[in-house]
N, CA, C, O and the ligand as a Tripos MOL2 file, in Angstrom:
@<TRIPOS>MOLECULE
protein
  281   279    71     0     0
PROTEIN
NO_CHARGES

@<TRIPOS>ATOM
      1 N         162.2920  102.4860   94.1400 N.3       1 MET1
      2 CA        161.0820  101.5200   93.8630 C.3       1 MET1
      3 C         161.6540  100.1880   93.4800 C.2       1 MET1
      4 O         162.5420  100.0680   92.6360 O.2       1 MET1
      5 N         161.1030   99.1820   94.1430 N.am      2 MET2
      6 CA        161.3290   97.7160   93.7700 C.3       2 MET2
      7 C         160.5580   97.2530   92.8370 C.2       2 MET2
      8 O         159.3450   97.4510   92.9060 O.2       2 MET2
      9 N         161.1390   96.5220   91.7490 N.am      3 THR3
     10 CA        160.3600   95.9700   90.6880 C.3       3 THR3
     11 C         160.4860   94.4910   90.6470 C.2       3 THR3
     12 O         161.3800   93.9550   91.3040 O.2       3 THR3
     13 N         159.7050   93.8230   89.9660 N.am      4 ASN4
     14 CA        159.5660   92.3780   89.7840 C.3       4 ASN4
     15 C         159.5210   91.6870   91.0700 C.2       4 ASN4
     16 O         160.1840   90.6670   91.2630 O.2       4 ASN4
     17 N         158.7010   92.2480   92.0300 N.am      5 LEU5
     18 CA        158.5360   91.5890   93.3490 C.3       5 LEU5
     19 C         157.1330   91.4160   93.5710 C.2       5 LEU5
     20 O         156.3630   92.3040   93.2050 O.2       5 LEU5
     21 N         156.7160   90.3930   94.1190 N.am      6 GLU6
     22 CA        155.2440   90.1360   94.4690 C.3       6 GLU6
     23 C         155.0840   90.3080   95.9710 C.2       6 GLU6
     24 O         155.8430   89.7570   96.7690 O.2       6 GLU6
     25 N         154.0160   91.1350   96.3500 N.am      7 PRO7
     26 CA        153.7900   91.2760   97.7290 C.3       7 PRO7
     27 C         153.4350   89.9130   98.3690 C.2       7 PRO7
     28 O         152.8580   89.0510   97.7050 O.2       7 PRO7
     29 N         153.7720   89.7250   99.6330 N.am      8 MET8
     30 CA        153.3740   88.4280  100.2990 C.3       8 MET8
     31 C         152.4560   88.9390  101.4750 C.2       8 MET8
     32 O         152.4770   90.0600  101.9830 O.2       8 MET8
     33 N         151.6210   87.8390  101.8070 N.am      9 ALA9
     34 CA        150.6040   88.0860  102.8520 C.3       9 ALA9
     35 C         150.5360   86.8520  103.7760 C.2       9 ALA9
     36 O         150.9550   85.7570  103.4020 O.2       9 ALA9
     37 N         150.0190   87.0500  104.9390 N.am     10 CYS10
     38 CA        149.8670   85.9420  105.7960 C.3      10 CYS10
     39 C         148.8700   84.9180  105.1950 C.2      10 CYS10
     40 O         147.8190   85.3300  104.7020 O.2      10 CYS10
     41 N         149.1600   83.6230  105.2190 N.am     11 GLY11
     42 CA        148.3090   82.6390  104.6560 C.3      11 GLY11
     43 C         147.0560   82.4390  105.4890 C.2      11 GLY11
     44 O         146.0770   81.9110  104.9620 O.2      11 GLY11
     45 N         147.0260   82.8190  106.7260 N.am     12 ASN12
     46 CA        145.9200   82.6930  107.5430 C.3      12 ASN12
     47 C         144.9000   83.8030  107.4170 C.2      12 ASN12
     48 O         143.7280   83.6190  107.0870 O.2      12 ASN12
     49 N         145.4330   84.9440  107.7010 N.am     13 CYS13
     50 CA        144.4330   86.2260  107.7680 C.3      13 CYS13
     51 C         144.6280   87.0730  106.5720 C.2      13 CYS13
     52 O         143.7410   87.8820  106.3010 O.2      13 CYS13
     53 N         145.6860   86.9880  105.8150 N.am     14 GLY14
     54 CA        145.8580   87.8320  104.6300 C.3      14 GLY14
     55 C         146.5100   89.2210  104.9970 C.2      14 GLY14
     56 O         146.6900   90.0780  104.1320 O.2      14 GLY14
     57 N         146.8310   89.3940  106.2340 N.am     15 HIS15
     58 CA        147.5980   90.6080  106.6470 C.3      15 HIS15
     59 C         148.8770   90.6600  105.9220 C.2      15 HIS15
     60 O         149.4270   89.6080  105.5960 O.2      15 HIS15
     61 N         149.4200   91.8680  105.6300 N.am     16 GLY16
     62 CA        150.6570   92.0230  104.8610 C.3      16 GLY16
     63 C         151.8860   92.5500  105.7130 C.2      16 GLY16
     64 O         152.9460   92.8260  105.1510 O.2      16 GLY16
     65 N         151.7350   92.6730  106.9780 N.am     17 LEU17
     66 CA        152.8430   93.2150  107.8010 C.3      17 LEU17
     67 C         153.3890   92.0830  108.8290 C.2      17 LEU17
     68 O         152.6240   91.3880  109.4970 O.2      17 LEU17
     69 N         154.6780   91.9910  108.8720 N.am     18 PHE18
     70 CA        155.2480   90.9270  109.7110 C.3      18 PHE18
     71 C         156.3270   91.5110  110.5910 C.2      18 PHE18
     72 O         156.8290   92.5970  110.2980 O.2      18 PHE18
     73 N         156.7030   90.8340  111.6540 N.am     19 ARG19
     74 CA        157.7990   91.0090  112.4760 C.3      19 ARG19
     75 C         158.8230   89.8960  112.1590 C.2      19 ARG19
     76 O         158.4680   88.7180  112.1770 O.2      19 ARG19
     77 N         160.1020   90.2620  111.8690 N.am     20 MET20
     78 CA        160.9590   89.2150  111.4030 C.3      20 MET20
     79 C         161.9870   88.9110  112.5670 C.2      20 MET20
     80 O         162.4470   89.8180  113.2600 O.2      20 MET20
     81 N         162.3120   87.6110  112.7350 N.am     21 TYR21
     82 CA        163.2350   87.1110  113.7650 C.3      21 TYR21
     83 C         164.2910   86.2430  112.9250 C.2      21 TYR21
     84 O         164.0120   85.6540  111.8810 O.2      21 TYR21
     85 N         165.4560   86.2550  113.5000 N.am     22 SER22
     86 CA        166.4940   85.3500  112.9230 C.3      22 SER22
     87 C         166.8210   84.2490  114.0290 C.2      22 SER22
     88 O         166.8400   84.5420  115.2240 O.2      22 SER22
     89 N         167.0540   83.0870  113.6010 N.am     23 ALA23
     90 CA        167.3680   81.8950  114.4560 C.3      23 ALA23
     91 C         168.6440   81.3000  113.8540 C.2      23 ALA23
     92 O         168.6170   80.5690  112.8650 O.2      23 ALA23
     93 N         169.7520   81.6470  114.4940 N.am     24 GLN24
     94 CA        171.0250   81.0760  114.0180 C.3      24 GLN24
     95 C         171.1800   79.6380  114.5800 C.2      24 GLN24
     96 O         171.4120   79.4190  115.7690 O.2      24 GLN24
     97 N         171.0410   78.7070  113.6710 N.am     25 ARG25
     98 CA        171.3530   77.3710  114.1950 C.3      25 ARG25
     99 C         172.1690   76.7360  113.2630 C.2      25 ARG25
    100 O         171.7830   76.7280  112.0940 O.2      25 ARG25
    101 N         173.2830   76.1730  113.5730 N.am     26 GLU26
    102 CA        174.1580   75.5990  112.7010 C.3      26 GLU26
    103 C         173.5470   74.3800  112.0050 C.2      26 GLU26
    104 O         172.8050   73.6120  112.6170 O.2      26 GLU26
    105 N         173.8820   74.2080  110.6660 N.am     27 PRO27
    106 CA        174.7260   74.9870  109.9810 C.3      27 PRO27
    107 C         174.0640   76.0950  109.1150 C.2      27 PRO27
    108 O         174.7210   76.6550  108.2370 O.2      27 PRO27
    109 N         172.8850   76.3850  109.3370 N.am     28 SER28
    110 CA        172.2710   77.4480  108.4110 C.3      28 SER28
    111 C         171.4480   78.4140  109.3780 C.2      28 SER28
    112 O         171.1460   78.2030  110.5520 O.2      28 SER28
    113 N         171.1710   79.4890  108.6150 N.am     29 LEU29
    114 CA        170.3660   80.5030  109.3760 C.3      29 LEU29
    115 C         168.9120   80.4000  108.9270 C.2      29 LEU29
    116 O         168.5780   80.2680  107.7500 O.2      29 LEU29
    117 N         168.0040   80.4780  110.0460 N.am     30 LYS30
    118 CA        166.6310   80.4520  109.6740 C.3      30 LYS30
    119 C         166.0370   81.8820  109.9120 C.2      30 LYS30
    120 O         166.5470   82.6450  110.7330 O.2      30 LYS30
    121 N         165.0010   82.1980  109.2050 N.am     31 LEU31
    122 CA        164.2580   83.4420  109.4940 C.3      31 LEU31
    123 C         162.9160   83.0790  109.7920 C.2      31 LEU31
    124 O         162.3590   82.1880  109.1500 O.2      31 LEU31
    125 N         162.3250   83.7210  110.7510 N.am     32 VAL32
    126 CA        160.8980   83.4340  111.1610 C.3      32 VAL32
    127 C         160.0690   84.7540  110.8420 C.2      32 VAL32
    128 O         160.4480   85.8420  111.2760 O.2      32 VAL32
    129 N         159.1000   84.6380  110.1840 N.am     33 ALA33
    130 CA        158.0890   85.8280  109.8990 C.3      33 ALA33
    131 C         156.8770   85.6050  110.7770 C.2      33 ALA33
    132 O         156.2080   84.5780  110.6590 O.2      33 ALA33
    133 N         156.5570   86.6360  111.7360 N.am     34 GLN34
    134 CA        155.3770   86.4980  112.4250 C.3      34 GLN34
    135 C         154.3650   87.5980  112.0340 C.2      34 GLN34
    136 O         154.6630   88.7910  112.0700 O.2      34 GLN34
    137 N         153.1580   87.1390  111.6610 N.am     35 CYS35
    138 CA        152.1750   88.0330  111.1880 C.3      35 CYS35
    139 C         151.8480   89.0190  112.3870 C.2      35 CYS35
    140 O         151.7060   88.6230  113.5440 O.2      35 CYS35
    141 N         151.7420   90.3360  111.9950 N.am     36 ASN36
    142 CA        151.3400   91.3250  113.1380 C.3      36 ASN36
    143 C         149.9480   91.1950  113.6010 C.2      36 ASN36
    144 O         149.5780   91.6300  114.6910 O.2      36 ASN36
    145 N         149.1570   90.5720  112.7360 N.am     37 LYS37
    146 CA        147.7150   90.6170  113.1720 C.3      37 LYS37
    147 C         147.3130   89.2790  113.9120 C.2      37 LYS37
    148 O         146.7180   89.3410  114.9870 O.2      37 LYS37
    149 N         147.6510   88.0310  113.3140 N.am     38 CYS38
    150 CA        147.1020   86.7940  113.8960 C.3      38 CYS38
    151 C         148.2640   86.1050  114.6380 C.2      38 CYS38
    152 O         148.0480   85.1040  115.3210 O.2      38 CYS38
    153 N         149.4920   86.6350  114.5060 N.am     39 ARG39
    154 CA        150.6460   86.0090  115.0990 C.3      39 ARG39
    155 C         150.9780   84.6790  114.6440 C.2      39 ARG39
    156 O         151.7060   83.9970  115.3650 O.2      39 ARG39
    157 N         150.4760   84.1290  113.3610 N.am     40 SER40
    158 CA        150.9300   82.9460  112.7730 C.3      40 SER40
    159 C         152.4430   83.1860  112.2980 C.2      40 SER40
    160 O         152.8600   84.2900  111.9470 O.2      40 SER40
    161 N         153.1570   82.1010  112.3270 N.am     41 THR41
    162 CA        154.6310   82.2690  112.0390 C.3      41 THR41
    163 C         154.9730   81.3820  110.7720 C.2      41 THR41
    164 O         154.4830   80.2660  110.6020 O.2      41 THR41
    165 N         155.8230   81.9580  109.9360 N.am     42 SER42
    166 CA        156.5080   81.1080  108.8230 C.3      42 SER42
    167 C         157.9060   81.0150  109.0450 C.2      42 SER42
    168 O         158.5190   81.9890  109.4810 O.2      42 SER42
    169 N         158.4870   79.9130  108.7830 N.am     43 ILE43
    170 CA        159.9080   79.6450  108.8200 C.3      43 ILE43
    171 C         160.4900   79.6360  107.5030 C.2      43 ILE43
    172 O         160.0370   78.9260  106.6060 O.2      43 ILE43
    173 N         161.5560   80.4610  107.3460 N.am     44 ILE44
    174 CA        162.0900   80.5060  106.0470 C.3      44 ILE44
    175 C         163.5700   80.1360  106.1690 C.2      44 ILE44
    176 O         164.3560   80.7940  106.8490 O.2      44 ILE44
    177 N         163.9040   79.0510  105.4750 N.am     45 GLU45
    178 CA        165.2640   78.5080  105.6540 C.3      45 GLU45
    179 C         165.6540   77.9240  104.2710 C.2      45 GLU45
    180 O         164.8320   77.3970  103.5220 O.2      45 GLU45
    181 N         166.9780   78.0600  103.9910 N.am     46 PRO46
    182 CA        167.5370   77.4960  102.6990 C.3      46 PRO46
    183 C         167.3880   75.9310  102.7140 C.2      46 PRO46
    184 O         167.5990   75.2610  103.7250 O.2      46 PRO46
    185 N         167.0180   75.4290  101.5420 N.am     47 ALA47
    186 CA        167.0740   73.9070  101.3060 C.3      47 ALA47
    187 C         168.3040   73.5190  100.6960 C.2      47 ALA47
    188 O         168.8740   74.2380   99.8740 O.2      47 ALA47
    189 N         168.7420   72.3890  101.0740 N.am     48 PRO48
    190 CA        170.1070   71.9710  100.5780 C.3      48 PRO48
    191 C         169.9230   71.6740   98.9870 C.2      48 PRO48
    192 O         168.9780   71.0450   98.5110 O.2      48 PRO48
    193 N         170.9700   72.2280   98.2780 N.am     49 ALA49
    194 CA        170.8910   71.8880   96.8170 C.3      49 ALA49
    195 C         170.9500   70.4380   96.5120 C.2      49 ALA49
    196 O         171.5180   69.6640   97.2830 O.2      49 ALA49
    197 N         170.3600   70.0250   95.3690 N.am     50 ALA50
    198 CA        170.4870   68.5310   94.9320 C.3      50 ALA50
    199 C         170.8180   68.6130   93.4990 C.2      50 ALA50
    200 O         170.3400   69.4300   92.7120 O.2      50 ALA50
    201 N         171.7010   67.6700   93.2260 N.am     51 LEU51
    202 CA        172.1720   67.4760   91.8340 C.3      51 LEU51
    203 C         171.3130   66.4270   91.1570 C.2      51 LEU51
    204 O         170.9310   65.4340   91.7770 O.2      51 LEU51
    205 N         171.0360   66.6230   90.0080 N.am     52 GLN52
    206 CA        170.1330   65.6090   89.2000 C.3      52 GLN52
    207 C         170.7970   65.4130   87.9760 C.2      52 GLN52
    208 O         171.0740   66.3710   87.2540 O.2      52 GLN52
    209 N         171.1060   64.1280   87.6510 N.am     53 ILE53
    210 CA        171.8170   63.8100   86.4560 C.3      53 ILE53
    211 C         170.9260   63.1300   85.4060 C.2      53 ILE53
    212 O         170.4850   62.0020   85.6270 O.2      53 ILE53
    213 N         170.6650   63.7500   84.3320 N.am     54 GLU54
    214 CA        169.7180   63.2230   83.2980 C.3      54 GLU54
    215 C         170.5070   62.8720   82.0750 C.2      54 GLU54
    216 O         171.6550   63.2790   81.8980 O.2      54 GLU54
    217 N         169.7990   62.0330   81.1580 N.am     55 PHE55
    218 CA        170.2740   61.6160   79.9190 C.3      55 PHE55
    219 C         170.5100   62.8550   79.0170 C.2      55 PHE55
    220 O         169.5980   63.6700   78.8760 O.2      55 PHE55
    221 N         171.7190   63.0240   78.3950 N.am     56 GLY56
    222 CA        172.0130   64.0630   77.5420 C.3      56 GLY56
    223 C         171.5090   63.5330   76.0300 C.2      56 GLY56
    224 O         171.1140   62.3770   75.8740 O.2      56 GLY56
    225 N         171.5610   64.4130   75.0400 N.am     57 GLU57
    226 CA        171.1530   64.0070   73.7090 C.3      57 GLU57
    227 C         172.0720   62.8580   73.2120 C.2      57 GLU57
    228 O         173.2660   62.7990   73.5050 O.2      57 GLU57
    229 N         171.4230   61.9470   72.4360 N.am     58 HIS58
    230 CA        172.0660   60.7890   71.8760 C.3      58 HIS58
    231 C         172.8840   60.0170   72.8320 C.2      58 HIS58
    232 O         174.0000   59.6160   72.5030 O.2      58 HIS58
    233 N         172.3280   59.7650   74.1320 N.am     59 SER59
    234 CA        173.1240   59.1000   75.1010 C.3      59 SER59
    235 C         172.3210   57.6860   75.4770 C.2      59 SER59
    236 O         171.1110   57.6800   75.7040 O.2      59 SER59
    237 N         173.0720   56.6070   75.5080 N.am     60 ASP60
    238 CA        172.5730   55.3180   75.9910 C.3      60 ASP60
    239 C         172.8720   55.2060   77.4550 C.2      60 ASP60
    240 O         172.3060   54.3170   78.0910 O.2      60 ASP60
    241 N         173.7350   56.0480   78.0730 N.am     61 GLY61
    242 CA        174.0450   55.9510   79.4700 C.3      61 GLY61
    243 C         174.2050   57.4110   79.9510 C.2      61 GLY61
    244 O         174.1520   58.3930   79.2110 O.2      61 GLY61
    245 N         174.3910   57.4270   81.1700 N.am     62 ARG62
    246 CA        174.6190   58.8070   82.0110 C.3      62 ARG62
    247 C         175.5370   58.3980   83.0950 C.2      62 ARG62
    248 O         175.7520   57.2280   83.4120 O.2      62 ARG62
    249 N         176.0690   59.4610   83.6490 N.am     63 LEU63
    250 CA        176.9650   59.3000   84.8490 C.3      63 LEU63
    251 C         176.2140   58.5290   85.9740 C.2      63 LEU63
    252 O         175.0090   58.6650   86.1850 O.2      63 LEU63
    253 N         177.0070   57.7370   86.6500 N.am     64 CYS64
    254 CA        176.3060   57.0500   87.7240 C.3      64 CYS64
    255 C         177.4710   56.6260   88.8010 C.2      64 CYS64
    256 O         178.6600   56.7390   88.5020 O.2      64 CYS64
    257 N         177.0880   56.1830   89.9370 N.am     65 CYS65
    258 CA        178.0870   55.8180   90.9730 C.3      65 CYS65
    259 C         178.4700   54.4070   90.7260 C.2      65 CYS65
    260 O         177.6430   53.5210   90.5080 O.2      65 CYS65
    261 N         179.8000   54.2220   90.7680 N.am     66 MET66
    262 CA        180.3420   52.7760   90.6520 C.3      66 MET66
    263 C         180.5750   52.2040   91.8000 C.2      66 MET66
    264 O         181.4730   52.6500   92.5140 O.2      66 MET66
    265 N         179.8420   51.1520   92.1790 N.am     67 ARG67
    266 CA        180.0090   50.4580   93.4600 C.3      67 ARG67
    267 C         180.7250   49.1910   93.3470 C.2      67 ARG67
    268 O         180.3060   48.3420   92.5600 O.2      67 ARG67
    269 N         181.8000   48.9730   94.0820 N.am     68 PRO68
    270 CA        182.4990   47.6100   93.8410 C.3      68 PRO68
    271 C         181.4850   46.4890   94.2260 C.2      68 PRO68
    272 O         180.6720   46.6060   95.1430 O.2      68 PRO68
    273 N         181.6120   45.4320   93.4610 N.am     69 THR69
    274 CA        180.8000   44.3420   93.7900 C.3      69 THR69
    275 C         181.7080   43.2880   94.5300 C.2      69 THR69
    276 O         182.9180   43.2150   94.3200 O.2      69 THR69
    277 N         181.0070   42.4530   95.4400 N.am     70 GLY70
    278 CA        181.6100   41.6530   96.3300 C.3      70 GLY70
    279 C         182.4340   40.5810   95.6990 C.2      70 GLY70
    280 O         183.0430   39.7760   96.4040 O.2      70 GLY70
    281 ZN        147.9530   86.5390  109.9430 Zn       71 ZN71
@<TRIPOS>BOND
     1     1     2 1
     2     2     3 1
     3     3     4 2
     4     3     5 am
     5     5     6 1
     6     6     7 1
     7     7     8 2
     8     7     9 am
     9     9    10 1
    10    10    11 1
    11    11    12 2
    12    11    13 am
    13    13    14 1
    14    14    15 1
    15    15    16 2
    16    15    17 am
    17    17    18 1
    18    18    19 1
    19    19    20 2
    20    19    21 am
    21    21    22 1
    22    22    23 1
    23    23    24 2
    24    23    25 am
    25    25    26 1
    26    26    27 1
    27    27    28 2
    28    27    29 am
    29    29    30 1
    30    30    31 1
    31    31    32 2
    32    31    33 am
    33    33    34 1
    34    34    35 1
    35    35    36 2
    36    35    37 am
    37    37    38 1
    38    38    39 1
    39    39    40 2
    40    39    41 am
    41    41    42 1
    42    42    43 1
    43    43    44 2
    44    43    45 am
    45    45    46 1
    46    46    47 1
    47    47    48 2
    48    47    49 am
    49    49    50 1
    50    50    51 1
    51    51    52 2
    52    51    53 am
    53    53    54 1
    54    54    55 1
    55    55    56 2
    56    55    57 am
    57    57    58 1
    58    58    59 1
    59    59    60 2
    60    59    61 am
    61    61    62 1
    62    62    63 1
    63    63    64 2
    64    63    65 am
    65    65    66 1
    66    66    67 1
    67    67    68 2
    68    67    69 am
    69    69    70 1
    70    70    71 1
    71    71    72 2
    72    71    73 am
    73    73    74 1
    74    74    75 1
    75    75    76 2
    76    75    77 am
    77    77    78 1
    78    78    79 1
    79    79    80 2
    80    79    81 am
    81    81    82 1
    82    82    83 1
    83    83    84 2
    84    83    85 am
    85    85    86 1
    86    86    87 1
    87    87    88 2
    88    87    89 am
    89    89    90 1
    90    90    91 1
    91    91    92 2
    92    91    93 am
    93    93    94 1
    94    94    95 1
    95    95    96 2
    96    95    97 am
    97    97    98 1
    98    98    99 1
    99    99   100 2
   100    99   101 am
   101   101   102 1
   102   102   103 1
   103   103   104 2
   104   103   105 am
   105   105   106 1
   106   106   107 1
   107   107   108 2
   108   107   109 am
   109   109   110 1
   110   110   111 1
   111   111   112 2
   112   111   113 am
   113   113   114 1
   114   114   115 1
   115   115   116 2
   116   115   117 am
   117   117   118 1
   118   118   119 1
   119   119   120 2
   120   119   121 am
   121   121   122 1
   122   122   123 1
   123   123   124 2
   124   123   125 am
   125   125   126 1
   126   126   127 1
   127   127   128 2
   128   127   129 am
   129   129   130 1
   130   130   131 1
   131   131   132 2
   132   131   133 am
   133   133   134 1
   134   134   135 1
   135   135   136 2
   136   135   137 am
   137   137   138 1
   138   138   139 1
   139   139   140 2
   140   139   141 am
   141   141   142 1
   142   142   143 1
   143   143   144 2
   144   143   145 am
   145   145   146 1
   146   146   147 1
   147   147   148 2
   148   147   149 am
   149   149   150 1
   150   150   151 1
   151   151   152 2
   152   151   153 am
   153   153   154 1
   154   154   155 1
   155   155   156 2
   156   155   157 am
   157   157   158 1
   158   158   159 1
   159   159   160 2
   160   159   161 am
   161   161   162 1
   162   162   163 1
   163   163   164 2
   164   163   165 am
   165   165   166 1
   166   166   167 1
   167   167   168 2
   168   167   169 am
   169   169   170 1
   170   170   171 1
   171   171   172 2
   172   171   173 am
   173   173   174 1
   174   174   175 1
   175   175   176 2
   176   175   177 am
   177   177   178 1
   178   178   179 1
   179   179   180 2
   180   179   181 am
   181   181   182 1
   182   182   183 1
   183   183   184 2
   184   183   185 am
   185   185   186 1
   186   186   187 1
   187   187   188 2
   188   187   189 am
   189   189   190 1
   190   190   191 1
   191   191   192 2
   192   191   193 am
   193   193   194 1
   194   194   195 1
   195   195   196 2
   196   195   197 am
   197   197   198 1
   198   198   199 1
   199   199   200 2
   200   199   201 am
   201   201   202 1
   202   202   203 1
   203   203   204 2
   204   203   205 am
   205   205   206 1
   206   206   207 1
   207   207   208 2
   208   207   209 am
   209   209   210 1
   210   210   211 1
   211   211   212 2
   212   211   213 am
   213   213   214 1
   214   214   215 1
   215   215   216 2
   216   215   217 am
   217   217   218 1
   218   218   219 1
   219   219   220 2
   220   219   221 am
   221   221   222 1
   222   222   223 1
   223   223   224 2
   224   223   225 am
   225   225   226 1
   226   226   227 1
   227   227   228 2
   228   227   229 am
   229   229   230 1
   230   230   231 1
   231   231   232 2
   232   231   233 am
   233   233   234 1
   234   234   235 1
   235   235   236 2
   236   235   237 am
   237   237   238 1
   238   238   239 1
   239   239   240 2
   240   239   241 am
   241   241   242 1
   242   242   243 1
   243   243   244 2
   244   243   245 am
   245   245   246 1
   246   246   247 1
   247   247   248 2
   248   247   249 am
   249   249   250 1
   250   250   251 1
   251   251   252 2
   252   251   253 am
   253   253   254 1
   254   254   255 1
   255   255   256 2
   256   255   257 am
   257   257   258 1
   258   258   259 1
   259   259   260 2
   260   259   261 am
   261   261   262 1
   262   262   263 1
   263   263   264 2
   264   263   265 am
   265   265   266 1
   266   266   267 1
   267   267   268 2
   268   267   269 am
   269   269   270 1
   270   270   271 1
   271   271   272 2
   272   271   273 am
   273   273   274 1
   274   274   275 1
   275   275   276 2
   276   275   277 am
   277   277   278 1
   278   278   279 1
   279   279   280 2
@<TRIPOS>SUBSTRUCTURE
     1 MET1         2 RESIDUE 1 A MET
     2 MET2         6 RESIDUE 1 A MET
     3 THR3        10 RESIDUE 1 A THR
     4 ASN4        14 RESIDUE 1 A ASN
     5 LEU5        18 RESIDUE 1 A LEU
     6 GLU6        22 RESIDUE 1 A GLU
     7 PRO7        26 RESIDUE 1 A PRO
     8 MET8        30 RESIDUE 1 A MET
     9 ALA9        34 RESIDUE 1 A ALA
    10 CYS10       38 RESIDUE 1 A CYS
    11 GLY11       42 RESIDUE 1 A GLY
    12 ASN12       46 RESIDUE 1 A ASN
    13 CYS13       50 RESIDUE 1 A CYS
    14 GLY14       54 RESIDUE 1 A GLY
    15 HIS15       58 RESIDUE 1 A HIS
    16 GLY16       62 RESIDUE 1 A GLY
    17 LEU17       66 RESIDUE 1 A LEU
    18 PHE18       70 RESIDUE 1 A PHE
    19 ARG19       74 RESIDUE 1 A ARG
    20 MET20       78 RESIDUE 1 A MET
    21 TYR21       82 RESIDUE 1 A TYR
    22 SER22       86 RESIDUE 1 A SER
    23 ALA23       90 RESIDUE 1 A ALA
    24 GLN24       94 RESIDUE 1 A GLN
    25 ARG25       98 RESIDUE 1 A ARG
    26 GLU26      102 RESIDUE 1 A GLU
    27 PRO27      106 RESIDUE 1 A PRO
    28 SER28      110 RESIDUE 1 A SER
    29 LEU29      114 RESIDUE 1 A LEU
    30 LYS30      118 RESIDUE 1 A LYS
    31 LEU31      122 RESIDUE 1 A LEU
    32 VAL32      126 RESIDUE 1 A VAL
    33 ALA33      130 RESIDUE 1 A ALA
    34 GLN34      134 RESIDUE 1 A GLN
    35 CYS35      138 RESIDUE 1 A CYS
    36 ASN36      142 RESIDUE 1 A ASN
    37 LYS37      146 RESIDUE 1 A LYS
    38 CYS38      150 RESIDUE 1 A CYS
    39 ARG39      154 RESIDUE 1 A ARG
    40 SER40      158 RESIDUE 1 A SER
    41 THR41      162 RESIDUE 1 A THR
    42 SER42      166 RESIDUE 1 A SER
    43 ILE43      170 RESIDUE 1 A ILE
    44 ILE44      174 RESIDUE 1 A ILE
    45 GLU45      178 RESIDUE 1 A GLU
    46 PRO46      182 RESIDUE 1 A PRO
    47 ALA47      186 RESIDUE 1 A ALA
    48 PRO48      190 RESIDUE 1 A PRO
    49 ALA49      194 RESIDUE 1 A ALA
    50 ALA50      198 RESIDUE 1 A ALA
    51 LEU51      202 RESIDUE 1 A LEU
    52 GLN52      206 RESIDUE 1 A GLN
    53 ILE53      210 RESIDUE 1 A ILE
    54 GLU54      214 RESIDUE 1 A GLU
    55 PHE55      218 RESIDUE 1 A PHE
    56 GLY56      222 RESIDUE 1 A GLY
    57 GLU57      226 RESIDUE 1 A GLU
    58 HIS58      230 RESIDUE 1 A HIS
    59 SER59      234 RESIDUE 1 A SER
    60 ASP60      238 RESIDUE 1 A ASP
    61 GLY61      242 RESIDUE 1 A GLY
    62 ARG62      246 RESIDUE 1 A ARG
    63 LEU63      250 RESIDUE 1 A LEU
    64 CYS64      254 RESIDUE 1 A CYS
    65 CYS65      258 RESIDUE 1 A CYS
    66 MET66      262 RESIDUE 1 A MET
    67 ARG67      266 RESIDUE 1 A ARG
    68 PRO68      270 RESIDUE 1 A PRO
    69 THR69      274 RESIDUE 1 A THR
    70 GLY70      278 RESIDUE 1 A GLY
    71 ZN71       281 GROUP 0 **** ****
């Protein structure tokens, strides 16, 4: 039994069964879920990670990129 999972459904018709396809395209793998009822498709792919640098406690500055000035 799987726990802590939410069932997913088609956003168009509400059906809950899908056919899954994989589309290998460099540099990442995509998955396509096609609704068994209305044939709507959803593309599932990883998003590139992004770093965010915020001010820490008691900081007047934070890390930044130093670009040489002309
Ligand atoms: Zn559907």
